[in-house]
DRENDO-1510 file (C-alpha; in Angstrom, 1 decimal, always signed):
<recs>
REC; n; res; u; v; w
REC; 1; MET; +0.0; +0.0; +0.0 .
REC; 2; ARG; +1.2; +3.5; -0.8 .
REC; 3; ILE; +1.0; +5.9; +2.2 .
REC; 4; ARG; +1.5; +9.7; +2.0 .
REC; 5; LEU; +2.9; +11.0; +5.3 .
REC; 6; GLY; +2.5; +14.7; +6.0 .
REC; 7; THR; +5.1; +16.6; +8.0 .
REC; 8; ARG; +6.2; +20.1; +8.9 .
REC; 9; PRO; +9.2; +21.1; +6.7 .
REC; 10; SER; +11.7; +21.7; +9.5 .
REC; 11; ARG; +14.7; +19.3; +9.6 .
REC; 12; LEU; +13.7; +17.8; +12.9 .
REC; 13; ALA; +10.1; +17.2; +11.7 .
REC; 14; VAL; +11.3; +15.5; +8.5 .
REC; 15; ILE; +13.7; +13.3; +10.5 .
REC; 16; GLN; +10.7; +12.2; +12.7 .
REC; 17; ALA; +8.6; +11.5; +9.6 .
REC; 18; GLU; +11.5; +9.3; +8.3 .
REC; 19; ILE; +11.5; +7.3; +11.5 .
REC; 20; VAL; +7.8; +6.5; +10.9 .
REC; 21; ALA; +8.3; +5.9; +7.2 .
REC; 22; ALA; +11.1; +3.4; +7.9 .
REC; 23; GLN; +8.8; +1.4; +10.1 .
REC; 24; LEU; +6.1; +1.4; +7.5 .
REC; 25; ARG; +8.5; +0.4; +4.8 .
REC; 26; GLY; +9.8; -2.4; +7.0 .
REC; 27; ALA; +6.2; -3.6; +7.0 .
REC; 28; GLY; +6.1; -3.7; +3.2 .
REC; 29; HIS; +4.4; -0.3; +2.4 .
REC; 30; GLU; +5.5; +2.3; -0.1 .
REC; 31; VAL; +5.8; +5.7; +1.7 .
REC; 32; VAL; +6.0; +9.2; +0.3 .
REC; 33; ILE; +6.8; +12.1; +2.7 .
REC; 34; VAL; +4.9; +15.3; +1.9 .
REC; 35; LYS; +6.2; +18.6; +3.5 .
REC; 36; VAL; +3.4; +20.9; +4.6 .
REC; 37; THR; +4.2; +24.5; +5.7 .
REC; 38; THR; +2.3; +25.4; +8.8 .
REC; 39; GLU; +1.5; +28.8; +10.4 .
REC; 40; GLY; +4.1; +28.0; +13.1 .
REC; 41; ASP; +6.8; +27.5; +10.4 .
REC; 42; GLU; +5.8; +30.8; +8.8 .
REC; 43; GLY; +6.1; +32.6; +12.2 .
REC; 44; ARG; +2.6; +33.9; +11.9 .
REC; 45; PRO; +0.8; +34.8; +15.2 .
REC; 46; SER; -1.6; +32.2; +16.5 .
REC; 47; ALA; -3.8; +31.9; +19.6 .
REC; 48; SER; -2.0; +28.6; +20.2 .
REC; 49; LEU; +1.5; +27.6; +19.2 .
REC; 50; LYS; +0.3; +24.0; +19.2 .
REC; 51; SER; -2.6; +24.7; +16.8 .
REC; 52; ALA; -0.2; +26.7; +14.6 .
REC; 53; PHE; +1.9; +23.6; +14.1 .
REC; 54; THR; -1.0; +21.2; +13.5 .
REC; 55; LYS; -3.9; +22.8; +11.8 .
REC; 56; ARG; -2.6; +22.8; +8.2 .
REC; 57; LEU; -1.5; +19.2; +8.6 .
REC; 58; GLU; -5.0; +18.3; +9.7 .
REC; 59; ASP; -6.4; +20.2; +6.7 .
REC; 60; ALA; -4.1; +18.3; +4.4 .
REC; 61; ILE; -5.5; +15.0; +5.8 .
REC; 62; ALA; -9.1; +16.2; +5.5 .
REC; 63; SER; -8.6; +17.4; +1.9 .
REC; 64; GLY; -6.9; +14.2; +0.8 .
REC; 65; VAL; -3.5; +15.8; +0.2 .
REC; 66; VAL; -1.9; +13.3; +2.6 .
REC; 67; ASP; -3.1; +10.1; +4.2 .
REC; 68; ALA; -1.7; +10.8; +7.7 .
REC; 69; ALA; +0.4; +13.4; +9.6 .
REC; 70; VAL; +3.4; +12.9; +11.8 .
REC; 71; HIS; +3.6; +15.1; +14.9 .
REC; 72; SER; +5.7; +15.8; +17.9 .
REC; 73; LEU; +3.0; +14.8; +20.4 .
REC; 74; LYS; +3.7; +17.7; +22.7 .
REC; 75; ASP; +2.6; +20.1; +19.8 .
REC; 76; VAL; -0.8; +18.4; +19.3 .
REC; 77; PRO; -3.8; +20.1; +20.9 .
REC; 78; VAL; -6.0; +18.0; +23.2 .
REC; 79; ASP; -8.9; +18.6; +20.8 .
REC; 80; LEU; -8.3; +17.3; +17.3 .
REC; 81; MET; -10.1; +18.1; +14.1 .
REC; 82; GLU; -13.5; +16.3; +13.9 .
REC; 83; GLY; -13.1; +13.0; +12.1 .
REC; 84; LEU; -9.4; +12.6; +12.9 .
REC; 85; GLU; -7.6; +10.6; +15.6 .
REC; 86; LEU; -4.1; +9.9; +16.8 .
REC; 87; VAL; -4.0; +6.3; +15.6 .
REC; 88; SER; -0.4; +5.4; +16.3 .
REC; 89; PHE; +2.5; +6.1; +18.7 .
REC; 90; PRO; +5.3; +4.3; +17.0 .
REC; 91; SER; +8.4; +5.8; +18.6 .
REC; 92; ALA; +9.6; +7.8; +21.6 .
REC; 93; GLU; +12.9; +9.3; +22.8 .
REC; 94; ASP; +14.1; +10.6; +26.2 .
REC; 95; PRO; +11.4; +12.9; +27.4 .
REC; 96; SER; +13.7; +15.1; +29.4 .
REC; 97; ASP; +14.9; +18.7; +28.8 .
REC; 98; SER; +18.6; +19.6; +28.5 .
REC; 99; PHE; +20.6; +22.7; +29.4 .
REC; 100; VAL; +22.5; +23.9; +26.3 .
REC; 101; SER; +25.2; +26.5; +26.2 .
REC; 102; SER; +28.3; +27.5; +24.3 .
REC; 103; LYS; +29.7; +29.2; +27.4 .
REC; 104; TYR; +28.8; +27.2; +30.5 .
REC; 105; ALA; +28.8; +23.6; +31.5 .
REC; 106; ASP; +25.6; +23.9; +33.6 .
REC; 107; ALA; +23.2; +26.5; +35.0 .
REC; 108; GLY; +25.0; +26.5; +38.3 .
REC; 109; ARG; +28.0; +28.1; +36.7 .
REC; 110; MET; +26.1; +31.0; +35.1 .
REC; 111; PRO; +26.5; +34.4; +36.7 .
REC; 112; GLU; +23.6; +36.4; +38.2 .
REC; 113; GLY; +21.5; +38.1; +35.5 .
REC; 114; GLU; +22.8; +36.0; +32.6 .
REC; 115; LEU; +20.2; +35.3; +29.9 .
REC; 116; LEU; +18.5; +31.9; +29.7 .
REC; 117; GLY; +16.4; +31.5; +26.5 .
REC; 118; THR; +13.0; +29.7; +26.3 .
REC; 119; SER; +9.6; +30.6; +25.0 .
REC; 120; SER; +7.9; +27.9; +27.0 .
REC; 121; GLY; +5.9; +29.0; +30.1 .
REC; 122; ARG; +6.6; +25.6; +31.6 .
REC; 123; ARG; +10.4; +25.9; +31.2 .
REC; 124; ALA; +10.4; +29.5; +32.3 .
REC; 125; ALA; +8.5; +28.5; +35.5 .
REC; 126; LEU; +10.9; +25.7; +36.2 .
REC; 127; ALA; +14.0; +27.7; +35.5 .
REC; 128; SER; +12.8; +30.5; +37.8 .
REC; 129; ARG; +12.3; +27.9; +40.5 .
REC; 130; HIS; +15.6; +26.1; +40.1 .
REC; 131; TRP; +17.8; +29.0; +39.0 .
REC; 132; PRO; +16.3; +32.2; +40.4 .
REC; 133; TRP; +19.5; +34.3; +39.7 .
REC; 134; LEU; +19.1; +33.9; +36.0 .
REC; 135; ARG; +17.1; +36.2; +33.6 .
REC; 136; VAL; +14.7; +34.2; +31.5 .
REC; 137; VAL; +14.1; +35.7; +28.0 .
REC; 138; GLY; +12.2; +34.6; +24.9 .
REC; 139; LEU; +13.9; +32.3; +22.4 .
REC; 140; ARG; +11.8; +31.5; +19.3 .
REC; 141; GLY; +12.2; +29.4; +16.2 .
REC; 142; ASN; +12.6; +25.8; +15.3 .
REC; 143; LEU; +15.4; +23.8; +17.0 .
REC; 144; ASP; +18.0; +24.6; +14.4 .
REC; 145; THR; +17.3; +28.3; +14.8 .
REC; 146; ARG; +17.4; +28.2; +18.6 .
REC; 147; LEU; +20.7; +26.2; +18.5 .
REC; 148; ARG; +22.2; +28.9; +16.2 .
REC; 149; LYS; +21.1; +31.7; +18.5 .
REC; 150; VAL; +22.8; +29.9; +21.4 .
REC; 151; MET; +26.0; +29.4; +19.4 .
REC; 152; GLU; +25.9; +33.1; +18.4 .
REC; 153; GLY; +25.7; +34.1; +22.0 .
REC; 154; GLN; +22.3; +35.8; +21.8 .
REC; 155; VAL; +21.6; +34.0; +25.1 .
REC; 156; GLY; +24.0; +32.5; +27.6 .
REC; 157; ALA; +22.1; +29.2; +27.5 .
REC; 158; ALA; +18.8; +27.6; +26.5 .
REC; 159; VAL; +16.6; +24.8; +27.7 .
REC; 160; LEU; +15.7; +22.4; +24.9 .
REC; 161; ALA; +14.1; +19.0; +24.5 .
REC; 162; THR; +16.6; +16.2; +24.8 .
REC; 163; SER; +14.7; +14.2; +22.2 .
REC; 164; GLY; +15.2; +16.8; +19.5 .
REC; 165; LEU; +18.9; +17.2; +20.3 .
REC; 166; LYS; +19.3; +13.4; +20.0 .
REC; 167; ARG; +17.4; +13.1; +16.7 .
REC; 168; LEU; +18.9; +16.2; +15.1 .
REC; 169; GLY; +22.4; +16.1; +16.6 .
REC; 170; VAL; +24.2; +18.8; +18.6 .
REC; 171; PRO; +26.7; +21.1; +16.7 .
REC; 172; ASP; +30.3; +21.1; +17.9 .
REC; 173; GLY; +31.1; +23.7; +20.5 .
REC; 174; LEU; +27.9; +23.3; +22.5 .
REC; 175; ASN; +27.8; +21.9; +26.1 .
REC; 176; VAL; +24.7; +19.8; +26.9 .
REC; 177; ALA; +23.6; +18.8; +30.4 .
REC; 178; ARG; +20.5; +16.6; +30.7 .
REC; 179; LEU; +18.1; +17.8; +33.4 .
REC; 180; ASP; +16.5; +15.2; +35.7 .
REC; 181; PRO; +12.9; +14.9; +34.5 .
REC; 182; ARG; +11.7; +14.2; +38.0 .
REC; 183; GLU; +12.7; +17.7; +39.0 .
REC; 184; PHE; +12.5; +19.6; +35.7 .
REC; 185; MET; +9.3; +18.0; +34.5 .
REC; 186; PRO; +8.7; +17.8; +30.7 .
REC; 187; ALA; +5.8; +18.9; +28.7 .
REC; 188; PRO; +3.0; +16.3; +28.2 .
REC; 189; GLY; +3.9; +14.0; +25.4 .
REC; 190; GLN; +7.5; +15.3; +25.0 .
REC; 191; GLY; +9.7; +13.0; +23.0 .
REC; 192; ILE; +6.8; +11.0; +21.6 .
REC; 193; ILE; +6.1; +10.7; +17.9 .
REC; 194; ALA; +2.4; +10.5; +17.1 .
REC; 195; VAL; +0.6; +9.9; +13.8 .
REC; 196; GLU; -2.8; +11.4; +13.0 .
REC; 197; ALA; -5.2; +9.9; +10.5 .
REC; 198; ARG; -8.8; +9.1; +9.8 .
REC; 199; PRO; -9.8; +6.1; +12.0 .
REC; 200; GLY; -10.7; +2.9; +10.3 .
REC; 201; GLY; -9.6; +1.8; +6.9 .
REC; 202; ASP; -6.3; +0.4; +5.6 .
REC; 203; VAL; -4.1; +3.4; +6.4 .
REC; 204; ALA; -5.1; +3.4; +10.1 .
REC; 205; ALA; -4.7; -0.4; +10.2 .
REC; 206; ALA; -1.2; -0.1; +8.9 .
REC; 207; LEU; -0.3; +2.6; +11.4 .
REC; 208; ARG; -1.7; +0.6; +14.3 .
REC; 209; ARG; +0.5; -2.3; +13.4 .
REC; 210; ILE; +3.6; -0.2; +14.1 .
REC; 211; ASN; +2.1; +1.2; +17.3 .
REC; 212; ASP; +4.0; +0.7; +20.6 .
REC; 213; GLN; +1.5; +0.0; +23.4 .
REC; 214; LEU; +3.7; +1.2; +26.3 .
REC; 215; ILE; +4.3; +4.5; +24.5 .
REC; 216; GLU; +0.6; +4.8; +23.8 .
REC; 217; THR; -0.2; +4.3; +27.5 .
REC; 218; ARG; +2.2; +7.1; +28.5 .
REC; 219; ALA; +0.7; +9.3; +25.8 .
REC; 220; LEU; -2.8; +8.7; +27.0 .
REC; 221; LEU; -1.9; +9.5; +30.6 .
REC; 222; GLU; +0.0; +12.7; +29.8 .
REC; 223; ARG; -2.6; +14.0; +27.3 .
REC; 224; GLU; -5.4; +13.2; +29.8 .
REC; 225; PHE; -3.6; +15.1; +32.5 .
REC; 226; SER; -3.2; +18.1; +30.1 .
REC; 227; ARG; -6.9; +18.0; +29.2 .
REC; 228; LEU; -8.0; +17.8; +32.9 .
REC; 229; MET; -5.8; +20.8; +33.7 .
REC; 230; GLY; -7.4; +22.8; +30.8 .
REC; 231; GLY; -4.8; +22.0; +28.2 .
REC; 232; GLY; -4.0; +24.8; +25.9 .
REC; 233; CYS; -5.0; +27.5; +28.4 .
REC; 234; GLY; -1.4; +28.6; +28.9 .
REC; 235; LEU; -1.1; +27.2; +32.5 .
REC; 236; PRO; +2.5; +26.3; +33.2 .
REC; 237; LEU; +2.5; +22.5; +33.8 .
REC; 238; GLY; +4.6; +19.5; +33.2 .
REC; 239; ILE; +4.5; +15.7; +33.8 .
REC; 240; TYR; +7.0; +12.9; +33.8 .
REC; 241; SER; +5.7; +9.3; +33.6 .
REC; 242; GLU; +7.3; +5.9; +33.6 .
REC; 243; VAL; +5.5; +2.9; +32.1 .
REC; 244; GLY; +6.6; -0.6; +32.9 .
REC; 245; SER; +4.7; -3.3; +34.9 .
REC; 246; ARG; +2.8; -0.3; +36.3 .
REC; 247; ILE; +2.4; +3.4; +35.7 .
REC; 248; SER; +4.1; +6.0; +37.9 .
REC; 249; ALA; +4.0; +9.8; +37.3 .
REC; 250; ILE; +5.0; +13.1; +38.8 .
REC; 251; ALA; +3.6; +16.4; +37.7 .
REC; 252; PHE; +3.5; +20.1; +38.5 .
REC; 253; ALA; +1.4; +23.1; +37.7 .
REC; 254; VAL; +1.6; +26.8; +38.7 .
REC; 255; ILE; -1.7; +27.8; +40.2 .
REC; 256; ASN; -2.2; +31.5; +41.1 .
REC; 257; GLY; +1.5; +31.9; +41.4 .
REC; 258; GLU; +1.9; +28.8; +43.6 .
REC; 259; PHE; +4.1; +25.9; +42.4 .
REC; 260; ARG; +2.3; +22.6; +43.2 .
REC; 261; VAL; +3.7; +19.1; +42.7 .
REC; 262; ALA; +1.9; +15.7; +42.9 .
REC; 263; SER; +2.7; +12.1; +42.2 .
REC; 264; ALA; +0.5; +9.1; +41.5 .
REC; 265; SER; +0.7; +5.5; +40.3 .
REC; 266; GLY; -1.6; +2.8; +39.0 .
REC; 267; SER; -2.0; -0.2; +36.7 .
REC; 268; LEU; -1.3; -0.2; +33.0 .
REC; 269; ASP; -5.0; -0.2; +32.1 .
REC; 270; GLU; -5.9; +2.9; +34.1 .
REC; 271; PRO; -3.9; +5.9; +32.7 .
REC; 272; ALA; -6.9; +8.2; +33.0 .
REC; 273; ALA; -7.3; +7.3; +36.7 .
REC; 274; VAL; -3.7; +8.2; +37.3 .
REC; 275; ALA; -4.2; +11.5; +35.5 .
REC; 276; GLU; -7.2; +12.3; +37.6 .
REC; 277; SER; -5.3; +11.5; +40.8 .
REC; 278; LEU; -2.6; +14.0; +39.8 .
REC; 279; ARG; -5.3; +16.6; +39.0 .
REC; 280; LYS; -6.9; +16.2; +42.4 .
REC; 281; CYS; -3.6; +16.5; +44.3 .
REC; 282; ILE; -2.6; +19.6; +42.4 .
REC; 283; LEU; -5.9; +21.4; +42.5 .
REC; 284; GLY; -6.8; +20.3; +46.1 .
</recs>
């Protein structure tokens, strides 16, 4: 079967699409990767960065330009276009964040007032909590652009997703220090590759055959936590989960200026219940 996979045109997004394409080709399918420029790639303002990265890909599926779209799960809104579903979670990388700098080995060596770049409210909240002597400033662009800005010294350091750094590669001359995800909690779905398509039919069936059930369980838990906390409302929050014989998770949210942390665990068949336990602990 011939499958057209839609992706954003950034280098990292194409690499992620190639990961999915390789799995489908290994299952005997012909795969064509179609690059779709989104509002987020154009730098156009949007009510939601996540919707800016996904809407045109969803439109491409709905209009028949592509059969499915490959996403970084953390960029996918909790509410999808009607008639579409996340049908497969075929691959995941380290969900943590990393400290990246051309000047410093870690944040503890940065002087007071030095610039730390991020445009994530979550990362800004965590950085202010762990490194209150630093000045957090905006750092926009795709991963290649943000790495270039760090190398040029526009900021003293940045916090970036470890998964992207591993998939894309780190340029020479940059120091990278992985941050403990139990303390510097990632965005929901960070590191997970998800594929969106119309449910049912041959394409969805082919994508389900390359699905990883443990990755899907983690994805369901973290997206449900995001939904319960009003996902997309701009509330700084993060979650780190481990899925093995059971599920365990730790999460945080900033509520009315207060940093709140909770942990919960449960069986593999109850990710929604674990998410609800986290919500209750955080909201009180």
